[in-house]
N, C-alpha and C positions, 0 to 999 in steps of 0.2 A: 567484151564483155564484163569478163573475169576484172582486168584496172577499173573500170568503172564501178565494178561491183565493191572490191577491197576501199577505192574512194569513199565511197558511200557510207562508210560502217566506218573506216578512221573517223572520217568528219563526225558520225554521230557519236562517232566516241569521244574527242573533243568535245565536245558541246553537251554535255553532261557533266563537263568539268563545271561548268556556271553552279556559283556554290549555295550550297543550302542555310539557314538560317536566318535573319529579321531583315525585312523592306529596306530598299539604298536609301542610305541615310539623305535628309534634305537636303538642300542647296544652300548654302549658306544665308541668301532671301528667298524660302522658298516661295515667293509669289512673282517676283522678278522674272518676267517672259522671258528677258530677252538668253538666257542660257540654255543652253540645248538640249541638256539632259531630263529627260518625260520626267524620270520617275523621284528625282530632288523638286520636283514642282509638288507645292499642296495649294491646293483652293480650297475653302468652302464653297459649298453646293451657294446656297445666298451669297455670295463672290465668287462668281465664275469670271473670269478676263474673256476679252470678244475672241481674244486666241490667247491657247497656250503657247503658241512656239511662236515667237517672233525673233527668230533667228534670222540676222543681218545676215544678206548676200553675199555673196565670193566667191570665185573664181576656184575654189576650192574642187580640184576634181569628184568629189566625196559630196555633194553639196546637190540635196537632189530640189530646190524649189522651195518656197515660202508655203505657208500651209492652205491647204486646201479650203478649209472649209472657218466654220468658229462652232464656240465655247460656249457662249450663251444666250442657251433656248431659250430659258424657265421664259414665262408670258407672252415669247412669240406663238403664232397661231402656226400650227402642224399645216403642213404644205407638201405637197411630190412632186415638189422644188427645193425644199429648207436641203440647205448644207450644214446640216450641225452636226458637230462632232462627241458631241459629251451620248456617254452607254451610258443605262440606265437599263441595272437587274433587280427590279424588287419580292417577283415572282410569277408564277404559271402563268399569269392573265397580264404582266404589264412587264415586259422586256424588250429589252431595240436590238439589234443586229446590225453589225458594221458591215454593207455591200455596197456597189460601182454609183455613179451620182448620175452617168447615162451607159446604156447596154456596152458592155466591155466582159472580157473572160476574169475572174477577180485578182489576174495576178499580178495581171498588169496595170490594176487601178486600187494596191493594196496603200500606196500612202498618198490614196485622198478619199479613202470610201466617207459614207455618211451614215449615218446615224436614221435605223428600220423599226418601228417601234408598235408591238403590239395597241398604242393606245392612244387615241393624239390629242395628248396631254403634254405633250413632253417639246413643242416644239421644234420636231421633227417630219421627216417624212412615217405615214404609216402603211406595213404590212395588208400590202390587199387580202380582206378576206378570200378563202383557198387555200393559201399556200402558205400554211402550215395544218401539218398531215399525220399527225403526234408530234406530239412533244413531254416529258419527263424533263421537271423539276428537284433538286437540289437543296438544302437545307444542308450545312454541316456543320464544323465547330469553327472550321478556319476560312470558312468560303461559302460562296453561293450558288454550282454549277445549273447549267441549263442545255438538254440534251432533246435532238430534233429531225425529225423530218421537213421538207420543204422541197416547193414549184423556185426554183432559183431564179427561172425567168423573170417571173416580176417583181424582182431584185433587183433586176437587172441585169445578172448573172448569167454569161451567154460562151460559147465557144466548145465546140464537142469534143476538145480535147482537153479541154481545162477541166485537172480535176479537183480543184481546191486550191484555198490562201488560208494562209493566218495571219490574226490582225493581234498585235502587242502589245507589251507597253514600254518593247527595248525597241526595237529596228534596228536595223545595222548601225547606224546614226547618233542612238542615243536617244533619238528626235520620235520613237513611235510609230507607227505604222498603227492607225494612219498616223499621218506628221498632227502632232499635238492632242491627240485622241483622249477624252479622258474617261475611266467609269466611276460608277455609282450605286451604291447599296442605301436600299432601308431596312437593306437585312441580311447583313453582316453582323454577326453573335457580342461583337463587343460594342457595338453603336445600336444596338437593333434601335428599329424606330427615328433612327437619324441619318437624313443622304449624308454616305460618307463615302470618302474617295475611296476609293480601292488604286494600288499604284503599282502591285503586281496582280496582271489579267492576262487571258490570251483566250483568240477565238477566232478557232476554225472552222470556213463554210465551203462550201461548193453547189454543185446545183442540184443536190438533191438531199444533204444530210448537214447537218451542223451541230457544233459541239463548243463550249465554253467559261469560264469559269473565274472568277472575280475573286480572288485572297484580304483575307484579313488583315488592313495592317499590322494589326499587336497579337495575330497568334504566331505559333512559336515556330514557324518555319513556311512562312511566304514566299519566300525565293526559293523555295524547294516543288512545294506545293503546286502553286504555277509558276513552273521556269518555261522560257521561250523560246530556246534551245534547239530540240528536234522540230522542228519543223514540217522535220520529209517524213517524219510519222504519225503524223494525222490523229484522230481521234482516242482509238481503242485504247493509246500511250499517253496520250496529254487528258483525257476526261473520261476516266475508264466505267463503263454503266454498262444494261441491257441494250439500251438501242432498242424501243420495240413501237413497231410503225404502227400509226391509230391509236395509239392508244393517251390518254393524256392521264397523267397522274403529277401529283407535291408529294412529295415526300422527306421525312430525314434522313440524317447519313450518319455515317462515320465518315472519316477524311481517310481521303486515299495516301497511298506513300508516295513519297518526295513522285517527281517525276522520272520516267528512268527506264531505257532500253527493254529490263526484264518487269519493273512492275507490272504488270497487265492485271493484278487480280483487282477485281467489283469491288468496291466496297460495303458494309449491307448496310440495308438502306431499314424503316420503319414509318410508324405511324400515315399509312402513304395513302391518300384520297384520290381516287378517279373522279372525272371529268364527262364529259359531253363536249362536244369539241364546240358547239354550240353555246352551251353557256359561260363558255368562258372567252370565245371568239363569233358574237356578233356576226349573223351576215350585215342585220341590216343596222351597222354600227355608224354611220355617221360618216364611211372612208371618203375624204379626196378623192377626186380626181384629180389628172393631168391638165383635163378640160377645166377642171372647177377651183388650180392653183392657185395661195394665194401668193404674190412674187413672194421672191423669201431676199435680205438682208444680200448685198453683193462683196466679196471680198474682192478690193483691186488689186490685182498684178495673181491672181489665184496662181498656184501649180497645175501647169498640165505638162502632156504632155509625157517622154521616158525620162528626162531628171526627175519629174517629181511624183514616178511612180518605185513604189516597194521593191523592186524590180531584184535584189539579190536577197537578203536576212528576211524570210520567213513568205519570199514568191513561192511562188505552187504552180503554176504556169508557162514555165519558160522548157520550151521543146531543144530537147534532147538530153536534162536532163536524168541521174539516176530518179529513178522511180521503188516506193515503196506502201504495200500495203494501209490505209488508214479505215480499213475496219479489220474484224476477224471474219476465219473464216465463219465462209455461210452466210454474212452478213451482209444487209442490201448496200451499205456503202462505197464510194469509190478510191482509187488510190487519187497520192499527195505525190505531187510531183515540185522538187525541188532545187535551190541550188542551196548549198552551207550558209549555216547564219554571218559565220565568219567573210564570206564571199565578197567584202566592202573593193576586189580591188576591180572585178563583174561591174560594177558601178561603178567603178569610178572609171575607169575607159571609157563605158558607156555616155558618162555625165561631162567627163572632158573632151569627149568630141565632139556635145553640143556644144558645149563651152567654145572655142575654138573655131569651128561652124561660124558663130554667134561675133566673136572679134572678126572671122574677116569676112562675113557681109559687110557690116561697119564700114571695114577702111573700106572696103571694094567700092561701097556709096561714098563714102569722101577723095577717093578718087576722082 
């Protein structure tokens, strides 16, 4: 166990090396969807592409497959079969989470998760009534954040040994987790009232707890505050907050310190408003059911299987990986287990094997 522990600490220390400062600069053509680097892409909310990621297929061993869903969800009907991959985080009663399309351990589906939203107005799946059992929303100078408790089974999160996963704007190949996933808010400080893209964000979600943060592109240090390389340590480090079950509050907040292993102080909050859950998430909210769901757009060649899953950086359900507690002592959160964020070799081996197997099958078919 000692070597594994030392390896974990060493990997985490390397992850902290992600630089603080402004967000990554845009690509030469920010709307060119053929570019792999998701953080370099900029899209106005009313000009979302069908898919933010159109990376050409390749036999490169780290290629994870095509984007599984789509981003231009505006105007599409909400459906429990929708494959929208655009995240919206506006307020305590209007936000989305990323979760699996089909029942799955979250760590096996990170590259393909889709949006589940509290309102049926974003062309995504709707979070079923009774799923959320405590939500805290924070509006800070540099970001918006949401933390809370949930019944992950209602969002297709399964697996007794699956303690959670990280979705973020980076991913092990700079294509994001999910691949092509975008995030927007109309409550970021420098663009208040406008649906604005956040190119630095992270979301941790498991069977019973979640936390997420979208940083303002124009803030002083979005890359540090929304650092997305400490996937092992979960919510207490990445989004330090109170995490109170059965309480629904919306607060103004100070900025947290840049994400680091030793930065666990909870930011001061003020101007908090407390709600009853039924006031903001009515039980009779017209949430569609699977049997009544309308059909959603079909993505040809959508990613599936191990090549498309985000099973390296940010993966939090790989058996045998090192374990670190995701929540503080005495808190009801689970632990996060994951491979290091720079472990592209792990994905490479898996994907390369899949490619070779496919080529071999083709040759045998021709023989």
